[in-house]
N, C-alpha and C positions, 0 to 999 in steps of 0.2 A: 639192466643188461650186463652181463658178465664180460670183462676184458681179459683176453689172454696176452701175456707179455712175452716178448723176446728180449733177453738180456742185451743191453747196449754192448757188452763186451762181445756178443755174437757177431758184431760186424766190425770188430777190430782185426787187423791182418795177423797172420801167424808170425810170431817173432820169439826169439829165445826168451825163455822165462814166462811166457804167456800161455794160456790155455788156447787150444786150437779149435776154433768153431767153424772153420771153413772160410770160403770166399764168396758166399752166396748171401744176399740180403734181400728179403722180400720177393724172392723169385727171380732177382736179376743177378747175373755174375758181375762181381765188382771189377771194374776196369782198373788199369794201372794208376791213373790219377787218383782215383778214390782211395785205393790201397795205400798210395804214398801219403795221401791226406791224413789217413788214420794212423799210419806207422809211427808218428811221434805223438799221438794222443791229441791231435787237432791243431798242432803248430807245425806248419809245413816246412819251415826253414829254420835252422838252429840259430842262424845270424839275426833272425827277427823275432826271437823269443821275447816275451816281456821281461825286462830286467827286474820287474816287480815280483816275480813269483818267488815266495819265500819258502814254499814246500811243494815238492813235486812227487806225486804218487805214481810209480813207474808202471804199476799194473793197471791203474784206472786212466792215466793221462790227464790228470786234472792238477790244477794249482790253486793255492790260496794266497790272497794279497790282503794286507792290513794297511790302513791308510793314516796318514797324519793329519794335522789341521789344514785348513785351507788357506789359499793365498792367491795373489795375482788379480789383475784387472782386466778380464776378457773383453768387456765392451770397449775399453780405451784402446786396447790392442787393435781391435777390429776397426775402430774409427781411424787409427793411425794408417791401417793398411788401405783404408778408403782413398787416401790421398794419392794413391797409385792411379785412381780413375776407375769409375764405373765401366767406361767403355772397354778398358783393358780386361776386366773381369768377364765381360759378355763375349768379347773376342776369343778368350780362352775357352768359354763354354761352347761357343758355336763351333769350334774346331774339334771338339771331343765327341765321343760316341754318345748315343741316347742314354738317358738315365734309366733306369729300368723302369727321410725326406725325409752330508750335514755337518754342516760345519760344526766345529767346537769338539769334535772327538779326539781323543789321544790315541795313539798307536797301542796295540796290545803289548808290543815289545817293551813300550815305557810303562807298562803297569796299569794302563788305564782300562776302564770297562765300558767306555762309551764309544770307542772306535768301531768302524764297520768292516767287514771283510767281503771280499769278491773270490768266488770259487768257480772256476771253469768246470762245466759239467759235460761238454761235448761239442760237437758241431751242429749248426743249424741257424735258422733265421726266422723272424715273424713269430716269437713265442707268445702263447696265450695260456694263462693258468686257470684251470677250472676251480672256482670256488666251491663247487658242489662235490667234486670228486677229488680234489687235490692232485690233479694230473696237469702235465703241460702238453699241449699240442704245439707243433712246430713244423718248419719246412726244412728238407735237407735234400741234397743232391745224390742221386744213386744212378751211377753210370751215365751221366749225361742228362738225366731227367729229374725234375724236382718232384718230390712226393710229400705227402702229409703223414706225420708221425705223431705218436704219443709217447711220453715217458714219465717215470717217476719224478719227483722234485730234485733229486740228486743226479738225474741223468740216466739212471739204471732202468733196465727192463724196457728198452725202447722197442716200439711195435709200429711198422709201417702199415697204414691203413688203406693206402690207395693203389699200390703197385699190383699189377696182374689181376685187375678187376674187370669183368666182363662188361659191367655198366660203363666203364670208363675207356673202352676200347678205342673210341674215336677221339680221345683226348691226348694232348701232349703233356706240357708241364701242369703240375697241380700244386697249390700251396695257399699261403696266407690264410690259414684256418683260424676259426674263432669258435668258442663254446656257446652253446645255448645255456642260459643260467641253470636249467635243470640237470645238466650234464648228460642229457640223453641224446643229443644231436650236436653236429659240428657243421658250420657253414664254411665253404672254401671256394677258391676260383679254380677253373681248369681251362686250359687252352683248347680251343676247337682245331683239331689237327687237319681239318678239310681246308684251311685257309693256309697260304704260304707265310713263311717268316720273312721279315725284311733284313737285308744285310746279312750280318753274323747272328742275328736272331736274339739279341739282348732285350729288345722291347717285348719279347714274348715271355720273359721271366714273371714269375708271381711278384706282385708288388708294383709292377708297371703294367702288366695284364693286357697287352694288345691281343685281340681275338680270344680273350678269355670270356666265360660265362660264370654265373653264380650257380653253385651246387650246394646241396645239403646232403649229409649222410647220417645214418645212426651212428652213435659213438663206437659200437662195436664193428662198424663197416659192414653190417648185414643188409643194408638197403641205401640206394643212392637216388637222389632226385635232381634233375637239372631244372633249375629255376627260370634261367633266361635263354634266349635263343638270339643272340646279336648277329647282325651282318658283318661282313669282313670290315676290318680296319676300326672297329670300335674297341673299347678297352673298359675293364672293371678292376677296382681295387677296394681293400679294406671293408670286406663284408663283416657284419656283426649283427648281433640280437640286441634288443632293448633289455633292460634289467629285470623286467617282469616277463619277458619272453613272449609278449604278444605282438612285437614288431620286428621287422628285419630292415636292414641298411646296408647300402653300399654306395660307392662312388662310380660314376658313369662317365666316360670320356665321349663327348657328343658332337666332335667336330664334323663327322659325317653328316649330321643333321644340320649344324650350324653353317657349314660350308660345302654343301653338296656338289657346288661347281667351282670351288676354290674361292679365295679372297684376293681382291684386287692388290696387286703388288707381289703376289706370290710368284714363285718360279714354276714354269710349266715343265714338268717332267715327262720323260718317255712313258707311255702307258696311260697318261692322264686321259680321262674321258672327253670325247669331243663335243661336250654339251656346254653352253654358256659362252661367255667371251673368251678370247684366246689368251687366258691367263689363269693361274691358280692350280692348286692341287686339291683335289676333293678330299675333305676330311683332314685328318691329322697327318704330319709328316712322320711322327714317331722317330725322329732323327734330329741331328744337329741343325737342319735346315729349319726346324721350328723356331729356333732362337734368332734366326735371321729374318723370317718373313711373317712370323705372328707375334709381334711386339705386344706385350702384355698378357700373352698366353704361351710364354716359353715353356712352361711345365704342362702344356696342352690345356684343352678346355674341359674341366671337370664340373660336374653338378652332383647334387645329392639325390639319391633315390631312396624312399622309404615305403613300406607297405605293412598292412596288417598281416599276420600270419597265424594260421591254426594248424595243428596236427590231427589228421584224422586216420582212419585205417588204411587209406590209400597214400598216405604221406601228407607232405605239407601243402597248404592252400593259401595263396596270396590274394588280398583284395585291397581296395583303396590305395592303389599305387599312386605315388606322388613324386613328381620330378621337380627339383628345386634348383634353379640356377642362381648363381651369386648376383647380388644386386649391382648396379652400376657403380663403378669406382672401386670394385673389388675383384680379385682373381682368386678362385679357389685352388690351392695347390694340392690339398688332400683334406677330407674330412674323416674323422675317426670314431664316429658313433654317437651314441645317445649321451646326454647329460644324466646324472645320477637319478634324477626324478622323472626321466624319459619325457621331459617337457620342452626338450631342444636338443641341439647337436653342438659338438665341439669340433674344431678343425683349424687348419693352417691357411690363412688367407694373405695375400699380398694386398696392402692398402696403397693403391696406384698413386695417389696424391703424394705418398711419402717415399715412393721408390722410382720416382722419374718415369712412370707409367710402365715399368717392367714388372714381371712376375717373379721378383726375387725377394729375399728378406722377408719371408712370411712371418706373420704374428698369429699367436693362438687367440682365437674369438669364440664366444658362446653365442649361439643363434637361437631363435625360437623354432618352432616346428615348421614354419614356413621358409626356414634357412635365412632369415634376416638377422644380421648381427645386432646383438643386444648388449653384449659386455666384452670389453677388451681385457684380456687376461695377461698379455705380455706387451712390453714396450721397449724393444731393443733395436735401436737404429742400426741397420745394415747388418744384423745378425739374422738367423733363420731358426725359428722354433717350430718344432714339429713332433708328432707321435705322441701326443698326451695320453695318459691313462689315469683313471682315478683309483684312489684307495677303495677297498670295500665299503667303508662307511661314508664315502663321498667327501671327506674333509680335505683330502690332499690330491695334488696333481703331480706326477712324475712326467717329464718330458725331456727331449733332447734339444741342444742349441748347437748350431753350426757356427764356427767362427769365420769360415771363409766360403769356398764353393760348397754348395749343398753336398752332402755326403763326405765331407772332409772335416777334420778337426771337431768331430762331434764330442760333446760331453753331456752328462746326465744332470738334471736339475730337479729340485723339489720345491714346490709352492703350496700355499693354501688354495682352496677351491676357487677363492675370489681373486686369485692372482697376487696376493699379498705375501710377504715372507720368503721370496725367492731365494734359495740356497743352492749352491753348487755341490754336487756329490762326488764327481770324479775329476781327475786331473790326468787323462791320458796324454795330453798334449804338453804338459809342463814338466821339465826336469826336475828331479829332486823329490818326486812323489812315487810311492811304491808302484803304482799302476802306469807310471810313465811308459809310452810306447817309443822305442828308439826309431821308429819308422819316421818320426818328425825331425830326425837329424838329416833326412834327405833334402835336397833342394826342392823349392816349391814346384818348379816345372816338372821335375822327375816324379814327385809324389802326386801330382794332378794327373799324370799320365795313367794313373791306376783307376780313374773313373770308369763306370759309375760306382762300383763297389767302394773303392778307396779305403777309408777307415770309418765308413758310415756305421752307425748304430742301427741295427735292423729291428727296431721296436722293443717294447718292453711291457710288462704287465705285473701287478701286485699279486702276492700270495694270498690265500684266503684269510690269514691273520693280519695281514697289512704290514708284516714285519720284514718281508723280502721283496725283492724285485728281480725277476728273470728278464735278461736282455740278451739280444744278439749284437755281435760287433764284427765287422769285416776287418780283414788284414790283407794287404797286398801279397801276392804270391812270388814277386820277381819277374813276372811275365805280364807286361801291361794288357796285352790282348786277352790273356786268360782271366786276369782280374776283372776286365770289362765284360766279359761274356758269362762269367760264373759269380755266384754270390758266396764268396769265401768268408763265411760268417761262423762264429763260434758262440756258444750258449754260455752264459755266466749267470750266476745267482749272487746278487748283491744283499747281504743282511744289514738292516738299518739299526743304528743304535737307538736307545731309549730316547735320546734328546730329540730325534726326529719325530718319534711317535707322540711325544708330549706337546709338539708344536714346533714348526720351523722358526729359523731365526727372523 
């Protein structure tokens, strides 16, 4: 299938010295907030620019960062913060809106050839790199609604695939897309607009997925197929295909099935169904109340769904659908897809015996095809490891680690596929590094007010040659409510040095 691209410059606002491509993107007029977001090439506020940007291309709005050697003890710092008390951490979480999760190189300025670079290529979140087509699919906001895009690896020739499509007329937000290994299909989630949003609607965003269904489309957006049809208040996230393309995977929030009449000790809310005892909220709260009343499932009740998939003349056909709940003693925060051999899954689990029974501080675990943990890949007390992705040859895993509240102080790490050789790649949170983000000079309470986007890394993926990582990263906007409701994420490509490719430390 042939793809026709629209230049990414095509949705830059008119500005002196720029070419004028108008103010319409994918059939939607661009609102003032979107134009403001684009007017400085992806950085909303001059006062919150990365100090790390060593080169700025005024026409493209991109920046390049080179990095020095590693330093700091992240786990020790996190353990020191733990002395403030787990209770304080959970109180902060409960009061906030719902969440929507190589060393050794020298800097190039110093004349070394082993340092890596980071280049900002535009705005967006949840990037996935097609190893067959060398294209990136991602999610971006268009006048208040999230849509699925594709672009070149440098961010150019961006094309919106989902806006103004008749097949998606009944859908709200669309996003968190992933490629079929053939490059011929893309799986994504889309909100069912027939169901109302809760509160300000943050839980309806892609990646949180309340009232979303799983959809598949042709890579050229010529055909769309709805794969699921969930009732109200269910949720889905993280859809993907197996490496051989014969299976499909997603995470399903199943509190509506697990707690149809609420859970003892829950708060009875206005509008709760009058069935069962006089307590409880049916299904998930999808709000801060989840932290208060669903201890051990603060991040909701997720399970793995996988199925065989075949593509015929009438589209995809699913069979052998399996729903895999986490075993006793574990809470699944999110699973991220198949292992390289398609013989199991990888995901972020809270090991409740180590977290005082709370669904915090998730670890990366490899499971069998039944969802049973078989191998622990990280062991980071009171840190949170999430969003793993494998290199094309399956030998390395890149992932993010959070030093505090989920979605804050995120850094990117690399390790071998067996969990050894863990090496920190970025230092967004530490002064003295080129990529340091001055947002960390804010007081903790002020910075935490920007949840759920905060400074979250919105997932990552390796390039076809395994030498680069594309990732998204959020930046606060200066407006806590706006930061909570929208994913203010920008796309970056990190080029790895040879020292990483030949083996992590």
